[in-house]
Structures are given as structure tokens and as C-alpha cells.
VEXZARO-637873 format. One record per residue (C-alpha): x, y, z; residue in one letter. Coordinates in Angstrom, 3 decimals, always signed. Each point is the difference from the previous one (the first is absolute). Layout:
! VEXZARO-637873
+----------+----------+----------+----+
!     east !    north !       up ! aa !
+----------+----------+----------+----+
!        X !        Y !        Z !  a !
...
+----------+----------+----------+----+
END
This chain:
! VEXZARO-637873
+----------+----------+----------+----+
!     east !    north !       up ! aa !
+----------+----------+----------+----+
!  -41.571 !  +17.662 !   +7.062 !  m !
!   +1.231 !   +3.464 !   +0.724 !  k !
!   +2.537 !   +1.603 !   -2.262 !  r !
!   +2.695 !   -0.070 !   +2.706 !  r !
!   -0.570 !   -3.735 !   +0.598 !  e !
!   +0.074 !   -0.647 !   -3.735 !  f !
!   +3.305 !   +1.837 !   -0.417 !  i !
!   +1.433 !   -1.879 !   +3.007 !  g !
!   -1.084 !   -3.339 !   -1.465 !  a !
!   +1.478 !   +0.881 !   -3.408 !  m !
!   +3.263 !   +1.088 !   +1.614 !  l !
!   +0.181 !   -3.201 !   +2.055 !  a !
!   -0.636 !   -2.031 !   -3.150 !  s !
!   +2.724 !   +1.852 !   -1.906 !  a !
!   +2.507 !   -0.524 !   +2.825 !  v !
!   -0.859 !   -3.713 !   +0.209 !  a !
!   +0.410 !   -0.364 !   -3.776 !  s !
!   +3.380 !   +1.735 !   +0.089 !  r !
!   +1.215 !   -2.190 !   +2.872 !  l !
!   -1.069 !   -3.102 !   -1.915 !  q !
!   +1.840 !   +1.250 !   -3.101 !  l !
!   +3.134 !   +0.683 !   +2.066 !  q !
!   -0.155 !   -3.514 !   +1.452 !  a !
!   -0.161 !   -1.431 !   -3.524 !  q !
!   +2.980 !   +2.122 !   -1.081 !  e !
!   +2.061 !   -1.152 !   +3.000 !  v !
!   -0.712 !   -3.655 !   -0.745 !  s !
!   +0.922 !   +0.313 !   -3.685 !  r !
!   +3.234 !   -1.697 !   -1.035 !  h !
!   +2.491 !   +0.571 !   -1.469 !  p !
!   +0.570 !   +3.483 !   +1.289 !  r !
!   +3.742 !   +0.273 !   +0.654 !  l !
!   +1.955 !   +1.588 !   -2.865 !  l !
!   -2.363 !   -1.261 !   -2.700 !  i !
!   -3.623 !   +0.506 !   -0.952 !  s !
!   -2.381 !   -0.737 !   -2.824 !  e !
!   +0.650 !   +3.200 !   -1.888 !  s !
!   +3.040 !   +1.852 !   +1.330 !  y !
!   +1.877 !   +1.251 !   -3.105 !  p !
!   +3.485 !   -1.089 !   +1.107 !  f !
!   -0.641 !   -3.225 !   +1.876 !  s !
!   -3.589 !   -0.890 !   -0.776 !  g !
!   -0.811 !   -3.660 !   -0.489 !  l !
!   -0.661 !   +0.545 !   -3.709 !  h !
!   +3.500 !   +1.475 !   -0.449 !  i !
!   +1.659 !   -2.735 !   +2.047 !  l !
!   -1.869 !   -2.715 !   -1.897 !  k !
!   +1.155 !   +1.483 !   -3.300 !  a !
!   +3.590 !   +0.091 !   +1.250 !  r !
!   -0.301 !   -3.621 !   +1.128 !  y !
!   -1.382 !   -1.016 !   -3.402 !  a !
!   +2.980 !   +1.683 !   -1.678 !  s !
!   +2.425 !   -2.124 !   +2.032 !  g !
!   +0.782 !   +2.274 !   +2.959 !  r !
!   -0.332 !   -2.112 !   +3.122 !  r !
!   -0.120 !   +0.818 !   +3.715 !  p !
!   +2.793 !   -1.161 !   +2.290 !  s !
!   +0.263 !   -3.672 !   +0.983 !  r !
!   -0.798 !   +0.402 !   +3.652 !  d !
!   -3.066 !   +0.039 !   +2.224 !  m !
!   -1.310 !   +3.383 !   -1.081 !  e !
!   +0.902 !   -0.603 !   -3.644 !  g !
!   -1.954 !   -3.262 !   +0.000 !  w !
!   -2.932 !   +1.760 !   +1.672 !  a !
!   +0.036 !   +2.640 !   -2.726 !  l !
!   +0.357 !   -2.650 !   -2.710 !  s !
!   -3.113 !   -1.744 !   +1.367 !  w !
!   -1.869 !   +3.286 !   +0.001 !  l !
!   +0.967 !   +0.641 !   -3.618 !  l !
!   -0.489 !   -3.499 !   -1.420 !  t !
!   -2.391 !   -1.785 !   +2.326 !  g !
!   +2.339 !   -3.034 !   -0.044 !  q !
!   -0.314 !   -1.630 !   +3.394 !  k !
!   +3.569 !   -1.405 !   -0.093 !  d !
!   +1.322 !   +3.506 !   +0.612 !  f !
!   -2.291 !   +0.547 !   +2.978 !  a !
!   +0.884 !   -3.404 !   +1.455 !  e !
!   +3.740 !   +0.798 !   -0.186 !  r !
!   -0.551 !   +3.260 !   +1.849 !  a !
!   -2.192 !   -1.696 !   +2.616 !  l !
!   +2.583 !   -2.756 !   +0.506 !  a !
!   +2.561 !   +2.662 !   +0.871 !  e !
!   -2.478 !   +1.666 !   +2.347 !  m !
!   -0.654 !   -3.293 !   +1.754 !  r !
!   +3.711 !   -0.738 !   +0.445 !  n !
!   +1.201 !   +3.421 !   +1.142 !  k !
!   -1.058 !   +2.881 !   +2.177 !  h !
!   -0.160 !   +3.676 !   -0.858 !  v !
!   +3.097 !   +1.081 !   +1.887 !  a !
!   +0.863 !   -1.711 !   +3.227 !  a !
!   +3.183 !   +1.876 !   +0.806 !  n !
!   +2.165 !   +2.762 !   -1.279 !  g !
!   +0.529 !   +3.699 !   +0.029 !  k !
!   -3.116 !   +2.045 !   -0.735 !  p !
!   +2.008 !   +1.999 !   -2.523 !  s !
!   +0.329 !   -3.185 !   -2.060 !  r !
!   -3.337 !   -1.653 !   +0.807 !  l !
!   -2.088 !   +2.532 !   -1.885 !  w !
!   +0.664 !   -1.734 !   -3.327 !  a !
!   -1.191 !   -3.357 !   +1.391 !  d !
!   -3.178 !   +1.591 !   +1.308 !  y !
!   -0.590 !   +1.694 !   -3.352 !  a !
!   +0.487 !   -3.307 !   -1.861 !  r !
!   -2.349 !   -1.937 !   +2.282 !  w !
!   -2.569 !   +2.787 !   -0.083 !  s !
!   -0.036 !   -0.070 !   -3.800 !  l !
!   -0.296 !   -3.792 !   -0.130 !  a !
!   -2.790 !   +0.028 !   +2.613 !  f !
!   -1.932 !   +2.634 !   -1.949 !  d !
!   +0.544 !   -1.509 !   -3.437 !  w !
!   -0.911 !   -3.547 !   +1.088 !  l !
!   -2.893 !   +1.074 !   +2.207 !  f !
!   -2.721 !   -1.193 !   -2.410 !  n !
!   +1.731 !   -3.249 !   -0.966 !  y !
!   -2.301 !   -2.856 !   +1.128 !  p !
!   +2.948 !   -2.053 !   +1.284 !  g !
!   +1.107 !   +2.766 !   +2.378 !  f !
!   -1.668 !   -1.583 !   +2.997 !  d !
!   -1.258 !   +1.905 !   +3.035 !  r !
!   +2.597 !   -1.494 !   +2.355 !  t !
!   +2.926 !   +1.210 !   -2.101 !  l !
!   -1.666 !   +3.375 !   -0.595 !  k !
!   -0.484 !   +0.408 !   +3.747 !  d !
!   +3.644 !   -0.892 !   +0.684 !  q !
!   +1.418 !   +2.389 !   -2.593 !  v !
!   -2.423 !   +2.790 !   +0.928 !  a !
!   +0.943 !   -0.361 !   +3.685 !  a !
!   +3.718 !   +0.149 !   -0.807 !  e !
!   -0.472 !   +3.074 !   -2.188 !  l !
!   -2.202 !   +1.675 !   +2.603 !  r !
!   +2.434 !   -0.816 !   +2.830 !  d !
!   +2.940 !   +1.362 !   -1.977 !  g !
!   -1.828 !   +3.240 !   -0.765 !  a !
!   -1.111 !   +0.377 !   +3.618 !  a !
!   +3.508 !   -0.640 !   +1.292 !  a !
!   +1.429 !   +2.573 !   -2.398 !  m !
!   -2.625 !   +2.604 !   +0.838 !  l !
!   +0.659 !   -0.447 !   +3.724 !  s !
!   +3.696 !   +0.883 !   -0.280 !  t !
!   +1.405 !   +3.293 !   +1.180 !  a !
!   +0.351 !   +1.091 !   -3.632 !  d !
!   -3.791 !   +0.339 !   -0.277 !  f !
!   -0.789 !   +1.459 !   +3.438 !  k !
!   +0.205 !   +3.603 !   -1.128 !  d !
!   -0.767 !   +0.472 !   -3.696 !  p !
!   +1.356 !   +3.549 !   +0.086 !  t !
!   +3.445 !   -1.418 !   +0.751 !  q !
!   -0.107 !   -2.550 !   -2.806 !  y !
!   +2.255 !   +0.864 !   -2.888 !  s !
!   -0.878 !   -1.351 !   -3.410 !  y !
!   +3.304 !   -1.029 !   -1.438 !  h !
!   +0.903 !   -3.364 !   -1.496 !  n !
!   +0.862 !   -1.704 !   +3.272 !  y !
!   -3.190 !   +1.022 !   +1.799 !  s !
!   -2.234 !   -0.699 !   -2.981 !  v !
!   +0.935 !   -3.676 !   +0.278 !  r !
!   -1.760 !   -0.159 !   +3.365 !  y !
!   -3.001 !   +1.786 !   -1.408 !  l !
!   -0.103 !   -2.359 !   -3.012 !  a !
!   -0.034 !   -3.049 !   +2.269 !  l !
!   -3.037 !   +1.291 !   +1.874 !  a !
!   -1.752 !   +1.419 !   -3.066 !  a !
!   +0.228 !   -3.087 !   -2.239 !  f !
!   -0.982 !   -2.395 !   +2.761 !  a !
!   -2.906 !   +2.165 !   +1.142 !  t !
!   -1.300 !   +0.525 !   -3.545 !  a !
!   +0.151 !   -3.733 !   -0.734 !  a !
!   -2.096 !   -1.010 !   +3.025 !  v !
!   -2.357 !   +2.981 !   +0.049 !  e !
!   -3.525 !   -1.288 !   +0.345 !  g !
!   +1.127 !   -3.567 !   +0.732 !  y !
!   -1.785 !   -1.321 !   +3.100 !  p !
!   +2.069 !   -0.500 !   +3.144 !  d !
+----------+----------+----------+----+
END
């Protein structure tokens, strides 16, 4: 093998390894707002807070987080029951919908590895999140990024698209 071919093969191998590593990172959950070791909201910190009596909210995303922290399936089942009975955000003003999309994105991400989170429900929630992000990104507000002003009102639209997109990144269509 000539030196040039060897270098090409090594480079191709390195690129393939990096792409595989990136694919693993994309499929890792949870990844929204918490991680294994983040100093302010790492799982070890949140578990310690939970053990000291500080509990997440009593809603879909709070139950999802409680499941993540404790492993108690009752919390996950409560969150999934709400997901089965509701939809992300059927109607409303985009300026108010961003919070719903953020909540559902967090719950989707935090429950992703729960065995009871079946493929049908995942597909439904992922499609709703993806559709909401696509609809937001297709509005006139996002046509020309140079005209987009980053103040509180506009950031709501960006948050809707960003949370939803981050939650479903790497999830198959």
C-alpha cells in the first residue's frame, strides 16, 4: 500500500469513527437541560436534592424528571398517561405555545429510555414536536435571520423551535 493510500484509508477510518461517535452522542438521553455531570443541574446534584426532600413539579415534566431521578415507574406512567390523553399544543398563539413545546420536549427527552414509552406514542409526540418546530421555522419571522431581533417576544418563537428540534434530533422519521 502506498503512503498516500494509507493516509487516505486512515483518514477515512477516523472520519467514520467520528461520525459513529456523533451518532451515539445524538441518541444519548437525557440531553435537555440536564446531564450526568453538569455542575448545576447534573443528575448527581438533582438526585441529592431529591433525597433531601426537594421535589420536581407535579405535572408531566415533573413526573418524567422524578422517574429519571428515582427509577420509580409510577412517575413515568403518570407522565405517559398525560401524553396519551393530550397533544402537544393543538391551538393557540405561538407566543404562548412555546412553553407547551418546551414542556413536552423535556418530557419526551427525559422519558425516552423508559421501557414503557412505546414506539407508537414516541412517534406521535416526535411528529407533533417536529411539526410545531417546522411550522414555526416556516413563518415570516424566520425568513431573514438578519431581520430577527432577539428580545423576549421573539425568543419565545426561537425557544419553541429549539426545544422541539433538540428533543427529536436523531429520532427516526
